[in-house]
N, C-alpha and C positions, 0 to 999 in steps of 0.2 A: 557137494551144495546141491545139486539139481538130480533131484531123486526121479528115477522112471517110476513109471504107470506100475509096475509089478511091482517094485520095491512098496510103493504105498499099500497094493492091493495086501501084498504080506504083512503089511506092522498092523495092518487096521485090522487082520483076521486073531487077531491075538488078541484083541479088545474086548473087556468085557463091556455089559451093556451099563455097568456104573459109570464106567470108564469114560465111555465113551458119550458119556451128559453131564460127567464131570468135565470135560474137554469142552463141550458146547457152550455150558454156564462160562466156564473163566474164559472163553473167546467173546461172549455176550459181556461180560461185564469188564474185561478191557474196553469192548466197542465204548462201548456206553462213557468210561469215562475218558477214552480221547476224545471220542465229538462233544461231551460236556467242558471238557476244560479248553476245546476250541474256542467253542459258543464262548465261555467265559472272558476267555482270552480277548476275542473281537470285539464284546460288547465293552470291558474297559476302557481296550482300547479308542473304541470309539466312543 
């Protein structure tokens, strides 16, 4: 469950630049969806 820093570095060495961009975009989209959902649920409840 908890990987060491060396494990993370080893995994990141094998990522291509395109994979890093896709990973960043996916994280950004999921973050926006999460916070938008929280925002709208609070607006509807209030």
